N, C-alpha and C positions, 0 to 999 in steps of 0.2 A: 812577114808575118806568119807566127804558125798559136791557133786557136785550138785550144782544150777543151770539150766536152763532156760532163762526165753521164753515161748512159747507161739503160737498163740491159741491152743486146748490145750484139755485134751485126747491127743491119748498117751500118753505113749513115745517112744523114736522116734516112729514116727511124732511127732508133729513137728511142723516149726517154725524154729525161731522165738523170736518175735525181730524185730529189735528197741524198743525203749523201752528199759530196765526201764524205771522210770513211764511209762504207762502202764507196762506188768500186767494182772492180774490173768494169768497162770504159773506154775512153775513145772518143770519136776526136782525129787531131786533123785542122784545117790550113794547107800551107795559103797563104790568101795575098794578093797581092790588090792593091787598090780593093776592088770592089768584087775580083776575080778569085773564084775557087780553084788553085793550082792544081792540089794535090789533095787526098783526102785517104786517111789513113786509122787504123784501129789498133788499140792495146788494152791487152787486158793484165791484171791486175791481182790474181789472184792468193786466197788466200792456204791455198794447195803448195803455193812457187816456191822452191826453196829459200831464196831468198826475196817473200815480199816488202813491199815500199809504203811507205804512204801515198797518200795519191798527189800530195804536194811532192815529192820527192822522186816519182814516179813522171809527171807533166815538165817537172824541172829540167830533171836527166832527158827529157825529149826534146828539151830547146822549146818551150811553151810560153810564149810571151804573154798571151789572156786566156782565161780559162771564164766559161759560160758558165755560170750555175742557174739554180731555182733555190737552194739554202746551203748554208756552210755556217761553221761554226767558227768561234772565234779562234782556236787552236790551228785549223786549215788556215783563217785569213793570216793569224800573224807569218806559218810556215811559207805561205806561198810570198807574201808583201816581203819576210826576209831573203827570199831569191827572185826578188824583183818582177812577180808574174803580176799582173793587173788581173782586176777580182768584178766580173760585173754580174750581181745576181739580180735574180726576176725571169728565168728564162724559164717557157713552159713549150708542155708539146715534145714536137721532135727535136732533134741536130737541126735541120733546117730551120725550125722557126725559128731557134734559139740564135741563130748565125743573123736570120732575114730580120728580127726585132734588133739584134744587135745592130745592124748596120742600120737602121732606123732611127738609133739613139734611144730607144723603148728600156734598155736595163739601166739599172743604177751600179754605179762602181764604187765599188768599196774601197775606202782610203787608208781607213785602219779600222781597228778589232772591234772599236764599236760599234761599227758601222753594220754590224752582221743584223 
């Protein structure tokens, strides 16, 4: 399973959560099996890139199954859900804290656009 987390910078698990998913340029990707992190990657989606993508398109392109985010708007919710990506909101602190909160069942799953 691959988990995508929007963050403020490229500092791996210590990166702070970016509260504005739709404007996020940095993401931590966790490849997880059970409760164990097998691999940590980082990707960037700078508006200065030749062909920037929406965060939803970028994460789906990288095989993301789940997104852990602080907040997310209806447009990005719909795009992710349409791509089969599950969304959990309420993440705070660092990427590591978001993952720990997810494992502990402390984040809220967004199942429809009205759940934002």
